[in-house]
VMD Tcl script that draws the C-alpha trace (Angstrom):
set ca {
  {8.53 -1.40 -1.07}
  {11.85 0.06 0.09}
  {14.32 -1.98 2.09}
  {13.79 -0.11 5.37}
  {10.05 -0.85 5.36}
  {10.64 -4.49 4.45}
  {13.12 -4.76 7.35}
  {10.64 -3.14 9.74}
  {7.84 -5.44 8.67}
  {10.11 -8.44 8.96}
  {11.03 -7.39 12.50}
  {7.39 -6.89 13.51}
  {6.34 -10.21 12.05}
  {9.30 -12.23 13.32}
  {8.89 -15.02 15.83}
  {5.96 -16.66 14.08}
  {5.84 -20.46 13.68}
  {8.15 -21.11 16.59}
  {7.01 -24.71 16.49}
  {8.68 -25.02 13.09}
  {11.39 -22.34 12.89}
  {11.83 -18.60 12.41}
  {11.10 -17.69 8.81}
  {11.94 -14.75 6.64}
  {8.74 -13.13 5.45}
  {10.36 -12.38 2.10}
  {13.17 -14.21 0.41}
  {16.54 -12.54 0.98}
  {18.78 -11.39 -1.84}
  {20.59 -14.31 -3.49}
  {18.05 -16.95 -2.46}
  {17.72 -18.07 -6.10}
  {21.41 -17.85 -7.04}
  {23.27 -21.12 -7.46}
  {25.94 -21.74 -4.84}
  {28.79 -23.96 -6.01}
  {30.05 -24.55 -2.46}
  {27.00 -26.51 -1.26}
  {25.49 -29.89 -2.06}
  {22.92 -30.05 -4.82}
  {19.84 -32.08 -5.48}
  {19.17 -33.75 -8.79}
  {16.66 -32.97 -11.55}
  {15.55 -35.88 -13.75}
  {12.91 -36.41 -16.42}
  {10.48 -39.25 -15.79}
  {7.98 -40.85 -18.17}
  {4.84 -42.46 -16.89}
  {1.93 -44.27 -18.58}
  {-1.26 -42.24 -18.40}
  {-4.48 -44.21 -18.76}
  {-6.33 -40.91 -18.44}
  {-4.75 -39.44 -21.56}
  {-3.95 -42.73 -23.32}
  {-0.27 -42.00 -23.82}
  {3.06 -41.78 -22.06}
  {3.57 -38.44 -20.35}
  {6.61 -36.58 -19.02}
  {7.36 -34.85 -15.73}
  {10.45 -33.53 -13.97}
  {11.42 -34.80 -10.55}
  {13.73 -33.23 -8.01}
  {15.46 -35.38 -5.41}
  {17.14 -33.53 -2.53}
  {20.83 -33.38 -1.67}
  {21.89 -36.59 0.07}
  {18.96 -38.50 -1.41}
  {18.97 -42.13 -0.26}
  {16.79 -44.83 -1.73}
  {16.67 -46.50 1.66}
  {14.81 -43.56 3.19}
  {11.24 -42.47 2.57}
  {10.36 -38.88 1.66}
  {7.26 -36.69 1.56}
  {6.33 -35.32 -1.87}
  {5.42 -31.87 -3.19}
  {3.64 -31.76 -6.57}
  {4.38 -28.34 -8.09}
  {2.17 -27.12 -10.96}
  {2.85 -24.56 -13.71}
  {0.71 -21.88 -15.38}
  {-1.44 -21.86 -18.52}
  {1.46 -20.93 -20.80}
  {3.91 -23.44 -19.39}
  {4.65 -27.15 -19.17}
  {6.68 -29.43 -16.91}
  {9.79 -27.32 -17.60}
  {8.32 -23.89 -16.77}
  {9.23 -23.97 -13.08}
  {12.68 -25.37 -13.86}
  {13.47 -22.80 -16.58}
  {12.03 -19.70 -14.92}
  {11.55 -20.50 -11.24}
  {14.80 -22.28 -10.37}
  {13.15 -24.51 -7.76}
  {16.20 -26.77 -7.52}
  {18.44 -23.77 -6.74}
  {16.00 -22.31 -4.20}
  {15.59 -25.64 -2.43}
  {19.30 -26.50 -2.52}
  {20.08 -23.22 -0.77}
  {17.42 -23.83 1.85}
  {18.73 -27.35 2.51}
  {22.22 -25.94 3.00}
  {20.84 -23.53 5.62}
  {19.00 -26.30 7.44}
  {15.61 -24.68 6.75}
  {13.91 -27.43 4.76}
  {12.44 -30.81 5.53}
  {13.89 -33.26 2.95}
  {11.32 -33.89 0.23}
  {10.89 -35.01 -3.34}
  {9.38 -32.46 -5.72}
  {7.49 -33.50 -8.85}
  {6.95 -30.99 -11.65}
  {4.29 -32.41 -13.97}
  {2.63 -31.12 -17.13}
  {-0.80 -29.98 -15.98}
  {-2.23 -29.95 -19.53}
  {-3.57 -33.51 -19.70}
  {-3.96 -34.16 -23.44}
  {-2.02 -36.03 -26.10}
  {-0.38 -32.90 -27.49}
  {0.41 -31.28 -24.18}
  {2.87 -28.70 -25.48}
  {2.24 -25.01 -24.80}
  {1.96 -24.14 -28.49}
  {-0.66 -22.50 -30.68}
  {-3.68 -21.00 -28.94}
  {-3.06 -21.89 -25.30}
  {-6.53 -20.56 -24.46}
  {-8.30 -22.95 -26.85}
  {-11.22 -24.71 -25.12}
  {-9.70 -28.18 -25.41}
  {-6.42 -27.00 -23.89}
  {-8.18 -25.25 -21.04}
  {-10.31 -28.32 -20.40}
  {-7.13 -30.41 -20.28}
  {-6.11 -28.58 -17.11}
  {-9.27 -29.89 -15.41}
  {-8.67 -33.37 -16.84}
  {-5.26 -33.39 -15.16}
  {-6.96 -34.08 -11.83}
  {-7.61 -37.68 -12.94}
  {-4.15 -37.99 -14.47}
  {-2.56 -36.75 -11.25}
  {-4.54 -38.98 -8.91}
  {-4.82 -42.14 -11.00}
  {-1.59 -42.14 -13.01}
  {1.19 -39.83 -11.84}
  {0.96 -40.24 -8.05}
  {0.76 -44.07 -8.25}
  {3.77 -44.08 -10.59}
  {5.86 -41.87 -8.28}
  {4.89 -43.92 -5.25}
  {5.89 -47.13 -7.04}
  {9.23 -45.92 -8.45}
  {10.50 -43.70 -5.64}
  {10.88 -44.13 -1.87}
  {8.05 -41.88 -0.78}
  {5.61 -41.78 2.09}
  {2.15 -42.56 0.76}
  {-0.22 -41.01 3.29}
  {-1.94 -37.63 2.82}
  {0.06 -36.04 5.64}
  {3.16 -36.45 3.47}
  {1.67 -35.21 0.23}
  {1.54 -31.51 -0.75}
  {0.14 -29.76 -3.82}
  {1.08 -26.27 -4.97}
  {1.00 -24.26 -8.18}
  {1.10 -20.85 -9.80}
  {-1.65 -19.05 -11.73}
  {-3.58 -21.77 -13.64}
  {-1.71 -24.25 -11.46}
  {-2.82 -22.30 -8.40}
  {-6.41 -22.78 -9.48}
  {-5.76 -26.47 -10.09}
  {-4.20 -26.72 -6.65}
  {-7.30 -25.34 -4.96}
  {-9.69 -27.37 -7.10}
  {-7.81 -30.65 -6.67}
  {-6.62 -30.36 -3.06}
  {-9.92 -29.11 -1.63}
  {-11.71 -31.67 -3.77}
  {-9.50 -34.50 -2.49}
  {-8.72 -33.69 1.12}
  {-8.22 -37.41 1.69}
  {-5.23 -37.22 -0.69}
  {-3.52 -33.90 0.24}
  {-2.80 -32.24 3.58}
  {-0.72 -29.27 2.36}
  {-1.96 -26.69 -0.14}
  {-0.09 -23.79 -1.74}
  {-2.02 -21.65 -4.23}
  {0.14 -18.90 -5.74}
  {-1.69 -16.15 -7.68}
  {-4.63 -18.39 -8.53}
  {-6.21 -17.87 -11.96}
  {-9.91 -17.68 -12.96}
  {-10.08 -21.47 -13.30}
  {-10.37 -21.52 -9.49}
  {-13.83 -22.74 -8.54}
  {-16.12 -20.50 -6.53}
  {-15.57 -21.08 -2.81}
  {-18.95 -22.70 -2.20}
  {-18.14 -25.24 -4.92}
  {-14.56 -25.69 -3.76}
  {-15.71 -26.41 -0.22}
  {-19.45 -27.05 0.04}
  {-18.69 -28.36 3.54}
  {-16.06 -25.82 4.66}
  {-15.35 -27.56 7.96}
  {-13.73 -30.36 5.96}
  {-10.82 -27.97 5.39}
  {-9.93 -28.21 9.08}
  {-8.28 -31.51 8.15}
  {-5.65 -29.64 6.15}
  {-2.25 -29.19 7.78}
  {-1.64 -25.95 5.90}
  {-3.63 -23.79 3.51}
  {-1.32 -21.18 2.00}
  {-2.89 -18.70 -0.43}
  {-0.66 -15.98 -1.85}
  {-0.75 -13.17 -4.38}
  {1.18 -10.07 -5.39}
  {-0.43 -6.80 -4.37}
  {-0.34 -5.53 -7.98}
  {-1.71 -8.74 -9.49}
  {-4.89 -8.24 -11.51}
  {-6.05 -11.71 -10.44}
  {-6.01 -10.86 -6.73}
  {-9.79 -11.21 -6.48}
  {-9.64 -14.99 -7.01}
  {-7.24 -15.46 -4.11}
  {-9.12 -13.04 -1.90}
  {-12.53 -14.61 -2.41}
  {-11.22 -18.00 -1.24}
  {-9.53 -16.39 1.75}
  {-12.70 -14.45 2.60}
  {-14.74 -17.66 2.46}
  {-12.28 -19.51 4.67}
  {-12.19 -16.62 7.14}
  {-15.99 -16.42 7.23}
  {-16.10 -20.11 8.07}
  {-13.26 -19.82 10.61}
  {-10.84 -22.05 8.72}
  {-7.22 -21.26 9.72}
  {-5.14 -20.35 6.69}
  {-2.39 -18.04 5.53}
  {-3.30 -15.27 3.11}
  {0.14 -14.07 2.12}
  {0.20 -10.80 0.19}
  {3.54 -9.57 -1.12}
  {4.84 -6.76 -3.32}
  {4.63 -7.62 -7.01}
  {2.49 -8.66 -9.94}
  {1.75 -11.86 -11.83}
  {5.27 -13.11 -12.44}
  {8.06 -15.40 -11.31}
  {9.55 -12.82 -8.98}
  {6.46 -13.38 -6.84}
  {6.22 -17.14 -7.39}
  {9.86 -17.84 -6.55}
  {9.36 -15.95 -3.31}
  {6.19 -17.99 -2.66}
  {8.07 -21.25 -3.14}
  {10.82 -20.03 -0.81}
  {8.29 -19.26 1.95}
  {5.87 -22.15 1.40}
  {8.46 -24.91 1.14}
  {9.87 -24.08 4.58}
  {6.48 -24.72 6.17}
  {5.99 -28.18 4.70}
  {5.99 -31.47 6.53}
  {6.68 -30.05 9.97}
  {4.55 -28.67 12.82}
  {2.99 -25.24 12.25}
  {1.13 -23.05 14.71}
  {-2.24 -22.24 13.15}
  {-2.96 -19.62 15.80}
  {-0.25 -17.45 14.23}
  {-1.55 -17.56 10.65}
  {-3.22 -14.15 10.76}
  {0.10 -12.44 11.40}
  {1.88 -14.10 8.51}
  {1.95 -11.72 5.57}
  {3.99 -8.82 4.19}
  {1.15 -6.60 2.99}
  {-2.55 -6.33 3.66}
  {-5.59 -5.82 1.44}
  {-6.76 -2.30 0.55}
  {-9.60 -1.18 2.80}
  {-13.06 -1.28 1.26}
  {-13.40 2.37 2.28}
  {-10.44 3.45 0.10}
  {-11.13 5.59 -2.93}
  {-10.89 3.84 -6.29}
  {-7.46 2.24 -6.96}
  {-5.93 3.51 -3.69}
  {-3.65 0.81 -2.26}
  {-3.44 2.29 1.24}
  {-4.55 2.06 3.98}
  {-4.26 -1.74 3.97}
  {-5.83 -4.10 6.48}
  {-3.82 -7.07 7.73}
  {-5.58 -10.32 8.66}
  {-5.04 -9.69 12.38}
  {-6.77 -6.27 12.20}
  {-3.66 -4.09 12.07}
  {-3.74 -1.27 9.53}
  {-0.82 -0.18 7.33}
  {-0.65 3.44 6.17}
  {1.45 5.00 3.44}
  {1.14 8.73 2.80}
  {3.20 11.03 0.59}
  {4.00 14.36 2.26}
  {7.34 15.64 0.99}
  {7.49 18.85 3.03}
  {5.99 17.55 6.27}
  {8.10 17.39 9.40}
  {5.79 15.05 11.32}
  {2.95 12.78 10.19}
  {0.69 10.78 12.49}
  {-2.46 8.71 12.17}
  {-5.15 9.55 14.71}
  {-7.25 6.41 15.05}
  {-8.38 7.02 18.60}
  {-4.73 6.43 19.48}
  {-2.03 8.39 17.66}
  {0.54 6.47 15.60}
  {3.72 8.12 14.32}
  {4.67 7.36 10.71}
  {8.26 7.19 9.45}
  {9.50 8.99 6.35}
  {11.53 7.27 3.62}
  {13.85 8.75 1.00}
  {11.00 9.15 -1.51}
  {8.88 11.25 0.84}
  {6.47 8.47 1.80}
  {5.43 8.18 5.43}
  {4.64 4.60 6.49}
  {3.55 2.82 9.62}
  {1.36 0.08 11.06}
  {-1.17 0.35 13.90}
  {-2.06 -2.06 16.65}
  {-4.90 -4.51 15.88}
  {-8.20 -2.61 15.53}
  {-11.63 -3.84 16.51}
  {-13.91 -4.87 13.69}
  {-16.19 -2.53 11.74}
  {-16.15 1.24 11.20}
  {-13.63 3.73 12.60}
  {-13.16 7.42 11.95}
  {-9.55 8.54 11.54}
  {-7.50 11.58 10.54}
  {-4.05 12.37 9.26}
  {-2.13 14.72 11.52}
  {0.33 16.59 9.33}
  {2.52 18.81 11.45}
  {-0.28 18.84 14.01}
  {-3.11 19.72 11.61}
  {-5.94 17.16 11.34}
  {-6.91 16.48 7.72}
  {-8.73 13.78 5.82}
  {-6.67 11.08 4.15}
  {-6.88 11.69 0.37}
  {-6.79 7.92 -0.20}
  {-9.92 7.28 1.86}
  {-13.59 8.00 1.52}
  {-14.75 10.76 3.83}
  {-17.69 10.72 6.21}
  {-19.39 13.46 8.17}
  {-18.56 12.61 11.77}
  {-16.91 14.27 14.77}
  {-18.56 17.51 13.61}
  {-16.55 17.58 10.38}
  {-15.63 15.44 7.41}
  {-13.13 12.76 8.39}
  {-11.69 9.63 6.85}
  {-13.20 6.29 7.69}
  {-12.06 2.68 7.58}
  {-14.09 -0.51 7.82}
  {-12.29 -3.45 9.45}
  {-13.78 -6.86 8.55}
  {-14.65 -9.15 11.46}
  {-16.40 -12.42 12.16}
  {-20.10 -11.68 12.20}
  {-20.15 -8.74 9.75}
  {-22.05 -10.72 7.14}
  {-25.37 -9.11 8.02}
  {-24.38 -5.88 6.23}
  {-22.42 -7.45 3.36}
  {-23.40 -6.66 -0.21}
  {-25.12 -9.84 -1.40}
  {-26.90 -11.12 -4.45}
  {-30.38 -10.30 -3.14}
  {-33.04 -7.81 -4.25}
  {-31.94 -4.31 -3.30}
  {-33.81 -1.23 -2.21}
  {-32.76 2.35 -2.86}
  {-31.36 5.26 -0.89}
  {-32.99 8.51 -2.05}
  {-31.80 11.98 -1.07}
  {-34.48 14.64 -0.88}
  {-34.82 18.25 0.24}
  {-37.87 19.65 1.98}
  {-38.68 23.06 3.41}
  {-39.11 23.11 7.19}
  {-41.47 25.75 8.54}
  {-40.05 25.01 11.99}
  {-36.51 26.08 11.12}
  {-37.53 28.24 8.14}
  {-34.87 26.52 6.06}
  {-34.35 23.77 3.52}
  {-33.54 20.46 5.16}
  {-32.09 17.31 3.60}
  {-33.34 13.81 4.32}
  {-32.13 10.34 3.27}
  {-34.86 7.80 2.57}
  {-34.58 4.04 2.12}
  {-37.26 2.39 -0.01}
  {-37.40 -1.42 0.06}
  {-36.89 -3.79 -2.90}
  {-39.82 -3.66 -5.29}
  {-40.99 -0.22 -4.18}
  {-41.10 1.22 -7.72}
  {-42.46 -1.96 -9.30}
  {-45.29 -2.49 -6.81}
  {-46.99 0.88 -7.05}
  {-50.13 -0.29 -5.26}
  {-48.30 -1.36 -2.12}
  {-47.77 0.85 0.94}
  {-45.30 0.30 3.74}
  {-44.75 1.04 7.43}
  {-42.02 3.54 8.28}
  {-39.07 3.75 10.63}
  {-37.73 7.22 11.45}
  {-34.11 6.82 12.57}
  {-31.83 9.51 13.98}
  {-28.03 9.94 13.92}
  {-25.75 10.93 16.78}
  {-23.99 14.12 17.78}
  {-21.34 15.31 15.36}
  {-22.99 13.41 12.50}
  {-25.79 14.28 10.11}
  {-28.54 12.77 7.99}
  {-26.00 10.86 5.88}
  {-24.77 8.86 8.87}
  {-27.23 5.99 8.84}
  {-27.00 5.64 5.07}
  {-23.19 5.80 4.79}
  {-21.66 4.73 8.09}
  {-24.68 2.73 9.17}
  {-25.22 0.71 5.96}
  {-28.95 0.83 6.56}
  {-29.86 -0.24 3.04}
  {-27.67 -3.37 3.10}
  {-28.86 -4.40 6.56}
  {-32.51 -4.13 5.51}
  {-31.97 -5.67 2.07}
  {-30.46 -8.77 3.68}
  {-33.05 -9.01 6.45}
  {-35.91 -8.69 3.99}
  {-34.36 -11.30 1.66}
  {-34.04 -13.71 4.60}
  {-37.63 -13.08 5.67}
  {-36.48 -11.68 9.01}
  {-37.87 -8.17 8.63}
  {-40.94 -6.58 7.09}
  {-40.52 -4.35 4.07}
  {-40.45 -0.78 5.33}
  {-39.51 2.75 4.36}
  {-36.76 4.25 6.53}
  {-36.52 8.01 6.93}
  {-33.14 9.41 8.03}
  {-33.52 13.13 8.79}
  {-31.03 15.73 9.97}
  {-31.38 15.84 13.76}
  {-29.04 18.82 14.12}
  {-31.31 21.65 15.08}
  {-31.06 24.92 16.92}
  {-27.79 26.68 17.62}
  {-24.79 24.44 17.16}
  {-26.62 21.15 17.68}
  {-25.19 19.24 20.62}
  {-22.93 22.10 21.69}
  {-26.01 23.97 22.90}
  {-28.01 20.87 23.52}
  {-30.94 21.24 25.86}
  {-34.69 21.14 26.23}
  {-35.21 23.84 23.59}
  {-33.47 21.70 20.99}
  {-35.51 18.68 22.03}
  {-38.71 20.66 21.67}
  {-37.68 22.07 18.29}
  {-36.86 18.66 16.89}
  {-40.08 17.16 18.30}
  {-41.98 19.93 16.51}
  {-40.09 19.46 13.24}
  {-40.60 15.70 13.36}
  {-44.36 16.11 13.81}
  {-44.97 19.10 11.56}
  {-42.39 18.71 8.78}
  {-40.58 15.37 8.58}
  {-43.46 12.93 9.02}
  {-45.89 14.95 6.84}
  {-43.25 15.25 4.09}
  {-42.54 11.50 4.16}
  {-46.18 10.46 4.20}
  {-47.08 12.93 1.43}
  {-44.30 11.89 -0.92}
  {-43.94 8.15 -0.27}
  {-46.40 5.28 -0.03}
  {-46.32 5.05 3.75}
  {-49.08 3.57 5.85}
  {-50.41 5.98 8.43}
  {-51.23 5.36 12.07}
  {-49.00 4.61 15.06}
  {-49.05 0.87 14.39}
  {-47.13 1.58 11.17}
  {-44.67 4.05 12.63}
  {-41.45 3.52 14.63}
  {-38.83 5.93 15.94}
  {-35.21 5.17 16.83}
  {-31.89 6.90 17.29}
  {-28.32 6.51 18.49}
  {-26.59 8.57 21.18}
  {-27.92 12.14 20.74}
  {-30.55 10.73 18.42}
  {-31.50 8.31 21.18}
  {-32.22 11.25 23.49}
  {-34.37 12.86 20.78}
  {-36.14 9.51 20.44}
  {-36.81 9.36 24.18}
  {-38.15 12.90 24.27}
  {-40.32 12.79 21.17}
  {-41.41 9.20 21.73}
  {-42.43 9.59 25.36}
  {-44.22 12.87 24.69}
  {-46.04 11.42 21.68}
  {-46.52 7.72 22.36}
  {-49.82 7.89 20.48}
  {-47.82 8.41 17.26}
  {-45.53 5.35 17.47}
  {-45.73 1.64 18.18}
  {-42.00 1.07 18.68}
  {-39.10 3.08 20.10}
  {-35.44 2.15 19.70}
  {-32.81 3.79 21.90}
  {-29.22 2.88 20.98}
  {-26.25 3.84 23.20}
  {-28.19 6.55 24.94}
  {-29.84 7.80 28.08}
  {-30.32 11.29 29.45}
  {-26.98 13.12 29.68}
  {-26.43 13.77 33.36}
  {-26.15 16.20 35.03}
  {-26.64 18.31 31.88}
  {-30.19 17.06 31.23}
  {-31.19 16.20 34.79}
  {-34.17 18.59 34.69}
  {-35.32 17.17 31.37}
  {-34.95 13.63 32.69}
  {-36.93 14.41 35.84}
  {-39.76 15.90 33.77}
  {-39.78 12.89 31.46}
  {-39.93 10.38 34.31}
  {-42.74 12.41 35.93}
  {-44.62 12.45 32.62}
  {-44.13 8.70 32.22}
  {-45.33 8.02 35.74}
  {-48.46 10.06 35.13}
  {-49.10 8.53 31.72}
  {-47.81 5.01 32.30}
  {-50.97 3.25 31.16}
  {-51.19 5.19 27.89}
  {-47.48 4.77 27.14}
  {-47.55 1.04 27.88}
  {-50.64 0.59 25.73}
  {-49.21 2.52 22.79}
  {-45.58 1.42 22.74}
  {-45.55 -2.28 22.07}
  {-41.77 -2.45 21.65}
  {-39.50 -0.26 23.79}
  {-36.07 -1.53 22.71}
  {-32.86 -0.31 24.38}
  {-29.28 -1.30 23.53}
  {-25.77 -0.46 24.71}
  {-22.23 -1.13 23.54}
  {-21.22 -2.73 26.83}
  {-19.45 -1.05 29.72}
  {-17.04 0.66 27.30}
  {-19.95 2.66 25.87}
  {-19.65 6.28 27.03}
  {-23.43 6.34 27.47}
  {-23.44 3.18 29.59}
  {-23.68 4.75 33.05}
  {-26.40 7.21 32.04}
  {-28.21 4.38 30.31}
  {-28.13 2.20 33.42}
  {-29.50 5.04 35.54}
  {-32.32 5.44 33.03}
  {-33.15 1.73 33.18}
  {-33.41 1.90 36.98}
  {-35.85 4.81 36.71}
  {-37.93 2.93 34.15}
  {-37.99 -0.07 36.49}
  {-39.18 2.14 39.37}
  {-42.02 3.51 37.25}
  {-42.90 0.06 35.94}
  {-42.24 0.66 32.26}
  {-41.52 -2.54 30.33}
  {-38.63 -2.59 27.89}
  {-36.20 -5.01 26.27}
  {-32.49 -4.50 26.75}
  {-29.42 -5.88 24.96}
  {-25.68 -5.34 25.19}
  {-23.43 -5.74 22.17}
  {-19.69 -5.23 22.83}
  {-18.02 -2.40 20.96}
  {-18.43 0.77 22.98}
  {-19.88 3.93 21.49}
  {-19.26 3.01 17.86}
  {-20.93 2.14 14.59}
  {-20.42 -1.63 14.98}
  {-22.81 -1.46 17.92}
  {-25.36 0.71 16.12}
  {-25.35 -1.36 12.94}
  {-26.06 -4.40 15.08}
  {-28.75 -2.49 16.96}
  {-30.56 -1.67 13.73}
  {-30.14 -5.28 12.59}
  {-31.83 -6.57 15.75}
  {-34.41 -3.80 16.17}
  {-35.66 -3.99 12.57}
  {-36.55 -7.65 13.08}
  {-38.97 -6.70 15.86}
  {-40.91 -4.06 13.96}
  {-44.47 -4.06 12.61}
  {-45.33 -7.61 13.65}
}
mol new
graphics top color blue
foreach p $ca { graphics top sphere $p radius 0.5 }
foreach p [lrange $ca 0 end-1] q [lrange $ca 1 end] { graphics top cylinder $p $q radius 0.2 }
display resetview
């Protein structure tokens, strides 16, 4: 990252941890260079008897400048990687130099630092095959050596504070994995955790913290990794688990790979946070870089999502005069000397957002992002994680399939494409038939919307695995019909789609898939424009469906006032039949920010006047895919019961 971007990020992120002090978010130049004009701490070698290993073991110990035996100090235990020993940090990381400089600047709480050998075996040298099973196992054995031998020795020989609040554990790579395993496994012994570029020895999160709320006892959980580190996934999975369980922590991502340039910077940052008050409410803003969005194309590093929901963009456009990101709001990017345009947005709400690059005023898709058909064209999309998004996560459960088929429509006299979800076990259980949900997209989207943006397959896979929804086939047709779709939207389009649904879509699905027939096995739903189609076709043909789902919709007024009046008249005249046929009339909105909200409320009042029963739910998010994913999640649980 160039210096101007680093400076800008540092400025944006400044002011965090005011209860402790203002921190640099990356170590400044010269932070690891010895300064002869300041006081220095002392590095010594200690030997301690290890009952765990059955021998005398060595460690290095750093005592700070001005160390006094009459005072008591907190202790940081700092662990090395798989190819190192107790001297690795000292030889390559210069911890004494880094800490001396910080002490001289008044940025560090005085502490003792112990650098042990984390390979707990008689021959603990980093020689021969360092990946040999016995040597790898010795890193796990070190937990007993640390707790039962080394810590008691240090606390007996040095003036240290012996409570957990004054004991920190940190390490790099293999030592980062040890740090997580040991600190989370012994929360009664450690209150401060720093895991730098954790290696594959890190336990899976559910084994690290089977009771995740225990981690709330930690003063600080600091997990860091370089953005180009191939072991990033091990740090991220712990952070994801902590975030899912609402455990405050820092996930610090910085430029770099798996090397001491990164780890020295980590020590510089982490050490300044130790043994002093920290503001956990600010943790989400404490990082240099974010994680690549899940919607990026393979290996694309940008856009990146920061823990607080901001998005960082980096686009190369050498000849451009102006580059912006249109994410509902327009954000201007700044050009550097290499032709890269960079910038960071405000925090974005969770879940899916369309966006475009504006290059000299022309809207184009970001080449680093997957594209989605929305807004009447292909656009980039980005998925922002949020608390509560687990219901559409990819999980280790049985999975159904999304199938893409073409059929010839005699209504439009053209070939039409349809996406079809078949539940887990569909191909294996050839004697079993299933009920069907026909679900419609919104204006400006097409038949791919519910499969791609809507994550229909993942939502149903998870619901079925949890026993919350019946196995069903879901048919996702193209609801764009007539001239220009919604641009010439009116009763003729509604009639054409009703006819195609009855004469082409349903017959095609029931002829080609094992679908149970009859209204009790058939549901219809749609979002926005698709919700209006659902209202029209469902009300006119209530004898064909048992459930109707209307998401973020209602008759568009005044444009469809005549249609609405006819529908309410039809309902009033056929109230008994409609109420008998439709067992589940389910309506949802994205709160008052939903552009369909007012029309939807007017529709509900009309239904109340007529005496039509329905269920209604609001889910905050406006007129967006987060709302519609949640609507499908809830609606599917009510079907075919």
